[in-house]
Each structure stands twice: as structure tokens, then as C-alpha cells.
SEDREN-81495 format. One line per 3 residues: number of its first residue (from 1); their letters; for each residue x, y, z of N, C-alpha, C. Coordinates in steps of 0.2 Angstrom, whole numbers, plus 5000, padded with zeros to 4 digits. Atoms other than C-alpha are relative to their C-alpha. Layout:
N
NUM = A = X,Y,Z,X,Y,Z,X,Y,Z; ...
***
This chain:
304
1 = MTT = 5003,5000,5006,5849,5123,5858,4993,5002,5001; 5006,4997,5000,5833,5132,5855,4994,4995,4998; 5005,5004,5002,5817,5122,5855,4994,5004,4998
4 = VAV = 5005,4996,5003,5803,5128,5844,4994,4995,4999; 5006,5004,5001,5785,5121,5845,4996,5003,4994; 5003,4998,5006,5776,5122,5828,4993,4997,5000
7 = TGA = 5007,5003,5001,5757,5120,5828,4998,4999,4993; 5002,5001,5007,5749,5113,5812,5006,4998,4996; 4994,5001,5003,5766,5106,5808,4999,4995,4994
10 = AGF = 5002,5004,5006,5758,5093,5796,4997,5003,4994; 5003,4997,5006,5750,5106,5785,5005,5003,4996; 4996,4997,5005,5757,5116,5771,5005,5005,5003
13 = CGS = 4995,4995,4997,5765,5131,5780,5004,4997,5006; 4996,5003,4994,5769,5122,5796,5005,4995,4999; 4995,5005,5002,5778,5108,5788,5007,5003,4997
16 = HIA = 4994,4996,5003,5790,5120,5779,5004,5003,5006; 4997,4996,4995,5793,5130,5795,5004,4995,5005; 4997,5005,4996,5796,5114,5805,5007,4997,4997
19 = ALA = 4994,5003,5003,5808,5107,5792,5006,5005,5000; 4995,4995,5000,5818,5123,5791,5003,5001,5007; 4998,5000,4993,5819,5124,5810,5005,4995,5001
22 = AAR = 4995,5005,4999,5827,5107,5810,5006,5000,4996; 4994,4999,5004,5839,5111,5796,5004,5005,5003; 4996,4995,4997,5845,5125,5806,5002,4998,5007
25 = GMD = 4997,5002,4994,5849,5115,5821,4995,5001,5006; 5004,4999,4994,5834,5118,5832,4996,4994,5002; 5004,5006,4998,5825,5105,5842,4992,5002,4999
28 = VVC = 5007,4999,5003,5807,5104,5834,4995,4996,5004; 5006,5004,4997,5791,5099,5843,4994,5002,4995; 5006,5000,5005,5777,5096,5830,4993,4999,5004
31 = VGR = 5006,5000,4996,5760,5100,5838,4994,5000,4995; 5006,5000,5004,5744,5094,5829,4997,4993,5000; 5004,5007,5000,5732,5080,5824,5004,4995,4996
34 = RPG = 4996,5005,5004,5745,5072,5812,5007,5002,5001; 4993,4999,4999,5763,5069,5813,5003,5005,4995; 4997,4995,5005,5774,5083,5806,5006,4997,4997
37 = PVG = 4994,5003,5004,5790,5080,5795,5006,4999,5004; 4994,5001,4996,5803,5081,5809,4998,5000,5007; 5000,4999,4992,5806,5081,5828,4995,4995,5003
40 = RQV = 5004,5004,4995,5795,5075,5842,4993,5002,4998; 5007,4999,5001,5776,5074,5840,4996,5001,5006; 5004,4999,4994,5763,5081,5852,4993,5000,4997
43 = FWD = 5007,4999,5003,5744,5078,5848,4997,5006,5003; 5004,4994,4998,5733,5093,5848,4995,5001,4995; 5006,4998,5005,5716,5096,5840,4998,5007,5002
46 = ASD = 5001,4993,4999,5715,5115,5838,4993,5002,5001; 5007,4998,4998,5696,5114,5840,4998,4998,5007; 5002,5002,4994,5697,5107,5857,5006,4999,5004
49 = GVP = 4994,5002,4995,5709,5107,5872,5006,5005,4999; 4994,4996,5000,5725,5116,5877,5006,4996,4998; 4994,5005,5002,5741,5109,5869,5005,5000,5005
52 = DLG = 4994,5001,4995,5756,5103,5879,5006,5002,4996; 4995,4997,5003,5770,5114,5873,5007,4998,5003; 4994,5002,4997,5783,5106,5885,5004,5006,5002
55 = RAD = 4995,4995,4998,5799,5116,5887,5002,5004,4994; 4999,4996,5006,5797,5125,5870,5002,5007,5002; 4998,4994,4999,5807,5141,5870,4996,5005,4996
58 = VVV = 5003,4996,5005,5797,5148,5855,4994,4996,4997; 5006,5004,5003,5780,5144,5848,4998,5004,4993; 5002,4998,5006,5775,5146,5830,4993,4997,4998
61 = HCA = 5007,5002,5000,5756,5145,5828,4998,5000,4992; 5003,5000,5007,5751,5139,5810,4994,4996,5000; 5007,5004,5000,5736,5127,5815,4995,5005,4998
64 = AAV = 5006,4996,5002,5721,5134,5806,4996,4996,4995; 5004,5003,5005,5706,5130,5796,5000,5005,4994; 4999,4996,5006,5708,5136,5778,4994,4998,4995
67 = GDP = 5006,5001,5005,5694,5138,5765,4996,5006,4999; 5005,4995,5002,5680,5148,5758,4993,4998,5001; 5007,5003,4999,5664,5141,5766,4995,5005,4999
70 = VPG = 5006,4996,5001,5647,5147,5763,4998,5003,5006; 5002,4996,4994,5642,5161,5775,4994,4996,5004; 5006,5003,4995,5631,5154,5790,5000,4992,5000
73 = SSA = 5000,5007,5000,5636,5136,5786,5004,4997,5006; 4996,5003,4994,5643,5123,5799,5007,5001,4999; 4992,5000,5002,5660,5124,5790,5002,5007,5003
76 = EAA = 4998,4993,4997,5660,5143,5795,5001,5000,5007; 5000,5000,4992,5656,5139,5813,5007,4996,5002; 4994,5004,4998,5670,5126,5813,5006,5003,4999
79 = MHT = 4994,4996,5001,5682,5138,5806,5001,5005,5005; 4999,4996,4994,5679,5150,5820,5002,4997,5006; 4998,5004,4994,5681,5136,5833,5008,4999,5000
82 = VNV = 4992,5001,5001,5699,5133,5826,5004,5006,5000; 4996,4994,5001,5705,5150,5821,5000,5005,5005; 5001,4995,4995,5698,5160,5835,5001,4996,5007
85 = GGT = 5000,5004,4994,5695,5147,5849,5007,4997,5001; 4993,5003,5000,5711,5138,5845,5005,5004,5002; 4995,4995,4998,5721,5154,5846,5000,5001,5008
88 = ARL = 5001,4999,4993,5714,5157,5863,5003,4995,5005; 4997,5005,4997,5719,5140,5869,5008,4999,4999; 4993,5000,5001,5736,5141,5861,5004,5005,5005
91 = LTA = 4997,4995,4996,5740,5157,5870,5000,4999,5007; 5000,5002,4993,5735,5150,5887,5006,4995,5001; 4995,5005,4999,5747,5136,5884,5007,5003,4999
94 = AAG = 4994,4996,5001,5761,5148,5878,5003,5003,5006; 4998,4997,4993,5761,5156,5895,5006,5005,5000; 4995,4995,5000,5771,5171,5891,5006,4999,4995
97 = RPV = 4995,5002,5004,5783,5162,5879,4999,5004,4993; 5001,4997,5007,5787,5171,5862,4996,4996,4995; 5005,5004,5004,5773,5167,5850,5001,5004,4993
100 = VWV = 5001,4997,5007,5774,5170,5831,4994,4997,4997; 5007,5002,5002,5756,5169,5824,5000,5001,4993; 5001,4999,5007,5754,5166,5806,4993,5002,4998
103 = SSA = 5006,4998,5002,5740,5176,5799,4999,5000,4993; 5001,5000,5007,5735,5182,5782,4998,5007,4998; 5002,4993,5003,5733,5198,5771,4993,5000,4999
106 = SVY = 5008,5001,5001,5715,5192,5770,4997,5004,5005; 5003,4996,4995,5712,5202,5786,4999,5007,4998; 5000,4993,5002,5714,5219,5777,4993,5001,4997
109 = APA = 5006,4997,5003,5699,5229,5772,5002,5000,4992; 4999,5000,5007,5696,5228,5753,5003,5007,4998; 4997,4994,5003,5707,5240,5743,4999,5000,4993
112 = GPG = 5000,4999,5008,5707,5247,5725,5006,4997,4997; 4995,5003,5004,5717,5239,5711,5006,5004,5001; 4994,4996,4999,5735,5243,5713,5002,5003,5006
115 = SRI = 4998,4997,4993,5735,5248,5731,5006,4997,5003; 4995,5003,4996,5750,5246,5742,4998,5001,5007; 5002,5001,4993,5746,5240,5759,5005,4999,5005
118 = GED = 4996,5001,4994,5755,5243,5775,4996,4997,5006; 5003,5003,4994,5752,5236,5792,4995,5004,5003; 5005,4996,4997,5742,5251,5797,4994,5001,4996
121 = HPV = 5006,5000,5004,5729,5248,5783,4994,4997,5005; 5005,5002,4996,5712,5245,5791,4999,4992,5000; 5002,5007,5000,5708,5227,5797,4993,5000,5002
124 = RDQ = 5008,5000,4999,5689,5226,5794,4997,4998,4993; 5004,5002,5006,5676,5221,5781,5003,4995,4996; 4997,5005,5003,5684,5205,5777,4995,4997,4995
127 = VNA = 5005,5002,5006,5677,5197,5761,4997,4993,5002; 5002,5007,4999,5675,5179,5768,5001,4998,5008; 5000,5003,4993,5674,5168,5784,5008,4999,5002
130 = YGR = 4993,5001,4998,5693,5164,5783,5003,5007,5002; 4997,4993,4998,5698,5183,5783,4997,5002,5007; 5003,4997,4994,5685,5187,5797,5003,4996,5006
133 = TKA = 4998,5004,4995,5691,5172,5808,5008,5001,5002; 4993,4998,4999,5710,5176,5805,5001,5007,5003; 4999,4993,4997,5707,5194,5810,4998,5000,5007
136 = AGE = 5002,5001,4993,5698,5189,5826,5006,4996,5004; 4995,5004,4997,5712,5176,5830,5006,5005,5001; 4994,4995,4999,5726,5189,5827,4999,5005,5005
139 = ALA = 5001,4995,4995,5718,5202,5837,5001,4997,5007; 4999,5003,4994,5719,5190,5852,5008,4999,5001; 4993,5001,4999,5737,5186,5848,5004,5007,5001
142 = LAA = 4997,4993,4999,5742,5205,5846,4999,5002,5007; 5001,4998,4993,5734,5208,5863,5004,4997,5005; 4996,5004,4996,5744,5195,5870,5008,5001,4999
145 = GAV = 4993,4999,5002,5761,5202,5863,5003,4996,4995; 4997,5005,5005,5763,5190,5849,5003,5004,4994; 4998,4997,5007,5772,5194,5832,4995,4996,4996
148 = VLR = 5005,5002,5004,5759,5192,5819,5003,5001,4993; 4998,5000,5007,5764,5188,5801,4994,5000,4995; 5005,4999,5005,5753,5193,5786,5003,4999,4993
151 = PRA = 4998,5001,5007,5758,5184,5770,4994,5000,4995; 5005,4999,5005,5748,5185,5754,5001,4994,4995; 4999,5005,5005,5744,5170,5742,5006,4996,5000
154 = VYG = 4994,5004,4999,5756,5158,5749,5000,4994,4995; 4999,5006,5005,5763,5145,5736,5007,4997,5001; 4993,5004,4999,5777,5132,5735,4998,4993,5000
157 = DGD = 5000,5008,5000,5780,5113,5737,4994,4998,5005; 5006,5002,4995,5764,5105,5744,4994,5004,5000; 5005,4996,5000,5753,5119,5740,4993,4996,4999
160 = PHL = 5006,5003,5001,5735,5112,5742,4995,5004,4997; 5006,4996,5002,5725,5127,5737,5002,5004,4994; 5000,4995,5005,5732,5141,5726,5001,4997,4993
163 = VPR = 4999,5002,5007,5740,5133,5711,4995,4994,4998; 5005,5005,5002,5729,5117,5711,4993,5003,4998; 5007,4997,5002,5713,5128,5710,5001,5004,4994
166 = LLS = 4999,4996,5006,5721,5139,5697,5000,4995,4994; 5000,5004,5005,5725,5124,5686,4994,4996,4998; 5007,5004,5002,5708,5116,5688,4995,5005,4997
169 = RVR = 5005,4995,5003,5700,5132,5681,5001,5001,4992; 4998,5000,5007,5708,5129,5664,4994,4996,4996; 5005,5004,5003,5694,5124,5652,5001,5001,4992
172 = AGR = 5000,4999,5008,5696,5120,5633,5006,5004,4998; 4995,4997,5002,5713,5127,5633,5000,5008,5001; 5000,4993,4999,5708,5144,5640,4999,5001,5008
175 = LLL = 5001,4998,4993,5709,5152,5658,4997,5007,5000; 5003,4993,5000,5697,5167,5661,5002,5002,5007; 4999,4996,4993,5703,5179,5675,4996,5006,5001
178 = PGR = 5004,4994,4999,5693,5192,5683,5004,5007,5000; 4997,4994,5000,5697,5210,5680,5006,5001,4996; 4995,4998,5005,5712,5218,5672,5007,4997,5003
181 = DGE = 4994,5002,4998,5730,5213,5673,5003,5006,5005; 4997,4995,4995,5740,5222,5687,5006,4997,5004; 4995,5003,4995,5754,5220,5700,4996,4997,5006
184 = LSL = 5003,5003,4994,5751,5209,5715,5006,4997,5004; 4995,5003,4995,5761,5202,5730,4998,4992,5000; 5000,5007,4998,5764,5183,5732,5005,4999,5005
187 = TSV = 4995,5002,4995,5773,5174,5746,5002,4993,4999; 4997,5007,5000,5784,5159,5744,4999,4997,5007; 5000,5003,4993,5781,5147,5758,5007,4999,5003
190 = ANL = 4993,5000,4998,5800,5146,5759,5002,5007,5003; 4999,4993,4997,5800,5165,5763,4996,5001,5006; 5004,5000,4994,5786,5163,5775,5004,4996,5006
193 = ADA = 4996,5004,4995,5796,5149,5784,5006,5004,5003; 4994,4996,4998,5812,5160,5785,4998,5006,5004; 5002,4994,4995,5802,5175,5792,4997,4997,5006
196 = ALA = 5003,5003,4993,5793,5164,5805,5006,4999,5005; 4994,5002,4996,5810,5158,5812,5003,5007,5002; 4997,4994,4998,5817,5176,5812,4996,5004,5004
199 = AAG = 5004,4996,4997,5802,5184,5819,5000,4999,5008; 5000,5001,4993,5804,5177,5836,5003,5005,5004; 4996,4995,4997,5816,5190,5840,4998,5007,4998
202 = WPP = 5002,4993,5002,5806,5205,5833,4995,5003,5005; 5004,4997,4995,5796,5217,5843,4993,4998,4998; 5007,5002,5001,5777,5212,5845,4997,5005,4995
205 = GAY = 5003,4996,5005,5766,5218,5831,4999,4996,4994; 5002,5003,5006,5760,5214,5814,5005,5002,4994; 4995,4999,5005,5772,5212,5799,4998,4997,4993
208 = NIA = 5002,5003,5007,5768,5209,5780,5006,4996,4998; 4995,5005,5003,5778,5195,5772,4998,4999,4993; 5001,5001,5008,5780,5194,5753,5006,4999,4997
211 = DPV = 4994,5001,5004,5792,5190,5740,5004,5006,4999; 4996,4994,5000,5806,5202,5736,4997,5006,4996; 5003,4995,5004,5796,5211,5722,4993,4997,4998
214 = PYR = 5006,5002,5002,5778,5211,5716,5000,4997,4993; 5000,5004,5007,5773,5201,5700,4994,5003,4996; 5006,4998,5004,5762,5206,5685,4996,4993,5000
217 = RDQ = 5004,5006,4999,5747,5194,5687,5000,4996,4994; 5001,5004,5005,5745,5188,5670,5007,4996,4998; 4993,5003,5002,5764,5185,5667,5001,4995,5005
220 = AIR = 4999,5005,4995,5765,5176,5684,4996,4993,4999; 5005,5005,5001,5750,5165,5680,5002,4996,4994; 4997,5003,5006,5757,5161,5662,5006,4996,5002
223 = AVL = 4994,5003,4998,5773,5156,5670,4998,4993,5004; 5002,5006,4996,5764,5144,5682,4997,4995,4996; 5003,5005,5005,5754,5136,5668,5006,4997,4996
226 = DAH = 4995,5002,5004,5770,5134,5658,5004,4995,5004; 4996,5004,4996,5780,5126,5672,4996,4993,5002; 5004,5006,4999,5766,5113,5675,4998,4997,4993
229 = GVR = 5001,5003,5007,5765,5109,5656,4993,5001,4998; 5007,4999,5002,5748,5117,5654,5000,5005,4995; 5000,4995,5005,5745,5126,5638,4993,5003,5000
232 = ARI = 5006,4997,5000,5731,5139,5639,5001,5007,4999; 5001,4993,5001,5726,5156,5633,4997,5003,5006; 5003,4996,4995,5723,5169,5646,4995,5005,4998
235 = GSL = 5005,4995,5002,5707,5179,5644,4998,5004,5007; 5002,4996,4995,5699,5192,5655,4992,5000,5000; 5007,5000,4999,5681,5193,5662,4999,5007,5005
238 = PEP = 5001,4994,4996,5675,5210,5668,4998,4999,5008; 5000,5002,4993,5676,5211,5687,4992,5000,5003; 5007,5001,4997,5657,5215,5690,4997,4994,4997
241 = VAR = 5003,5006,5002,5652,5200,5679,5003,4994,5004; 4997,5005,4996,5664,5189,5689,4997,5000,5007; 5003,5000,4994,5657,5195,5705,4993,4997,5000
244 = AVA = 5007,5003,5001,5639,5191,5699,5000,4992,4999; 4999,5007,5000,5645,5174,5694,5001,4996,5006; 4998,5003,4993,5653,5171,5711,4994,5000,5005
247 = RAA = 5006,5000,4995,5637,5176,5720,4995,4995,4998; 5004,5005,5002,5627,5164,5710,5003,4993,5002; 4997,5006,4997,5639,5150,5714,5000,4999,5007
250 = ETA = 5001,5001,4993,5639,5154,5732,4993,4998,5002; 5007,5001,4998,5620,5154,5732,4998,4992,4998; 5001,5007,5002,5620,5137,5723,5003,4995,5005
253 = ARL = 4997,5004,4995,5632,5130,5736,4996,4999,5006; 5004,5001,4994,5620,5133,5750,4995,4994,4999; 5005,5006,5001,5609,5119,5742,5004,4993,5001
256 = RPG = 4996,5006,4999,5624,5107,5744,5005,5001,5006; 4996,4999,4994,5630,5107,5762,5006,4996,5000; 4993,5003,5000,5648,5103,5765,5004,5001,4994
259 = REP = 4996,4998,5006,5654,5109,5748,5001,5007,4999; 4999,4993,5001,5662,5125,5744,4998,5002,4993; 5002,4997,5007,5657,5136,5729,5006,4999,4995
262 = WLT = 4995,5001,5005,5667,5133,5713,5003,5007,4999; 4997,4993,5001,5670,5152,5712,4996,5004,5006; 5003,4995,4994,5668,5165,5727,5002,5007,4998
265 = RYA = 4998,4993,5001,5669,5183,5728,5007,5001,5003; 4993,4999,4997,5685,5181,5739,5005,4998,4994; 4996,5002,5006,5693,5172,5724,5001,5005,4995
268 = VAQ = 5000,4994,5005,5688,5186,5712,5004,5006,5003; 4996,4994,4997,5695,5199,5724,5007,4999,5000; 4993,5002,5000,5711,5190,5726,5004,5001,4993
271 = LAR = 4997,5000,5007,5714,5190,5707,4999,5007,4996; 5002,4994,5004,5705,5206,5701,5003,5006,5003; 4998,4994,4997,5711,5218,5714,5008,4999,5002
274 = GVV = 4993,5001,4998,5730,5217,5713,5002,5004,5006; 4998,4997,4994,5737,5221,5730,5007,4999,5001; 4993,5000,4999,5755,5225,5734,5001,5001,5007
277 = LDV = 4998,4999,4993,5761,5222,5752,5006,5004,5001; 4994,4996,4998,5773,5235,5759,5003,4996,5006; 4996,5004,4995,5786,5224,5768,5006,5004,5004
280 = SRA = 4994,4996,4998,5797,5238,5774,5001,4999,5008; 4999,5001,4992,5793,5235,5793,5004,4993,5001; 4996,5006,4999,5800,5217,5791,5007,5001,4998
283 = RGR = 4993,4998,5003,5815,5224,5781,5003,5004,5006; 4997,4996,4994,5818,5236,5796,5002,4996,5005; 4997,5005,4995,5821,5221,5807,5006,4996,4997
286 = GWR = 4995,5003,5003,5834,5215,5795,4998,4994,4995; 5003,5006,5004,5823,5202,5785,5000,5002,4993; 5001,4999,5008,5825,5200,5766,4998,4993,4998
289 = APH = 5003,5006,5002,5815,5188,5757,5005,4996,4995; 4995,5003,5004,5827,5175,5749,4998,4997,4994; 5002,5004,5005,5816,5166,5737,4995,5004,4995
292 = TLD = 5005,4997,5005,5806,5171,5721,4996,4994,4996; 5005,5005,5004,5792,5163,5710,5004,4997,4994; 4996,5003,5006,5804,5161,5695,5004,4994,5002
295 = AYL = 4996,5006,4998,5816,5150,5705,4996,4994,5002; 5005,5006,4998,5802,5139,5712,4998,4997,4993; 5003,5003,5007,5795,5137,5694,5005,4996,4996
298 = REV = 4994,5004,5004,5812,5132,5687,5000,4993,5003; 5000,5007,4997,5812,5118,5700,4994,4996,4998; 5006,5004,5002,5794,5113,5696,5001,4997,4993
301 = SLR = 4999,5002,5007,5799,5112,5677,5005,4994,5000; 4995,5005,5000,5814,5102,5681,4998,4993,5002; 5003,5006,4997,5804,5089,5691,4995,4997,4995
304 = R = 5005,5003,5004,5791,5087,5678,5002,4995,4995
***
């Protein structure tokens, strides 16, 4: 029986990976500050110390600090400690075992609207601290021979970020989105979990991970709102105006230490610059994304 250690197994992505591994008959070791959903538990704070991975055959590293902190803040420094320092300590513990390192498409250099991005797209000029620290962490992982997965805008059951933030932006029955409608990639957490378990046997390197097809932004967001029973008209705000508002929000947040801005340039870029990930490299390893946004939203609607 294969033993897989999943770091950050109590978190959004890690919990799905751990649960899927157990469902497929693997022995699961959940590594992190809080207990994971299945298997054995090993405490590890990714900001300090080297984890005990025991006899794990494969390691999936999901533990990460997530957010959009104000540049130069203590939160940004803490994010670096976890996402970069924690990676270095994890790789020491892995000691040559196969490692699947869950990164993010946020590492890519900004691209124009409608761009199709492959793994050879430049990794530089990240928009925020999350992108910068994930890029630095994955550089360590790649140098150590890991498989690095780059999903974009992960959604699904237990999502603490993407959909909750979207729903919170509805005001007086209206949702303003930056820039124009266009195609973009999203990644179901179920697809990410499926890829993370398959990737242990892939050659080292970076792989984009996304749903089978890209989505039209406004159509996808309208479907999300409908599934959650939220009635709202979708309007647009010119991207330059949205960026100016985001800069003002970031400046104001500097006066309130410990709180993230209500709007950031990163959030504007995610929605205004539709980016489609080229997943042909993962498909070349025989992987096909089995889940779609429509299927997930049907489940949400039925539970409501």
C-alpha cells in the first residue's frame, strides 16, 4: 500500500487531496497544525521546524500561507516564512522521496487579456506577495526535482476565498466586475486533487492544471450567483478605474495593520485579464480533468 504524506491537510486543497487518497486505498499521513480529514496526524507548523514524514512513499505539499497582504507588512513577512522557508524545510524532510508541490498560476508574469499561457511563460513580476512567495518556493522545489502543479482560481466545497469574496462584493443587487468579459481558466479542487495524486509518477517539472475547458467570465459568475440564490445584475468597471480604486484601498489598508484591503490590484488582474492555461503538458502524461464548474454548481443548487 502506498503511503502519502499531505502537508496542509486541514486546509481547502489539502483536505480534498487527503480524502481522495484515502478513498483510493492509500495510507494517508496528514501533516500540519490541525488534524486532517482522514488517516494519521502529524503536527507540523510550516513556519518552523522540519516535519516528520515517517515512512511516506510520496509527499504532496499543500501547506501555504494564502492571502493578499499589504506590501511590506508583517503578514507579507510571515507569508515568506511559510511559503519559502517552509518549502526548504519540507524538502529537507522529504530526503529524495517524490514530492508534488502545489503552486499557483499566480507565479506567471502578467499577460494581456485572452492570453493562453503554457509552462514556459515567464515566471516574474508577480502582482502580489502570494505570487512572489509561491514563485520563490516552487523554484526551490523544481531545483530539488519535484513536480510542481500550477492551478488557477481554485474553487469547490470548502472554498474559503474565491466564491465567498465574490458573493460579498454584491451590493444593492449589483456586482461590478473590472474590465471586459472574456475567457478564463478555473480549477476545480477535485481536479487539483486528482492531478496531485497522478503527478507523483510524472517527470519533474511544472504542469498547469485547470478544468477541461475555459469559461466565459460573466457567464460563469452569473451561474455561481444563481447557484447560491443571489440575484444580482453584473456590470463592468473600466480596468484603469478598478486599478486606481484598488491602489487607494491598498493605501488605506496600510493604516489598519493586520487587515487586508477590500480590493487589490491582484484581484483586479485575476478578473480583468482573462487568462487561459494550456494544460497540454499534463494531458501528455495521460491526465484529463474529470470535473466541471457546471457539475459542481448543480450540487450547490441541490444542497441549497
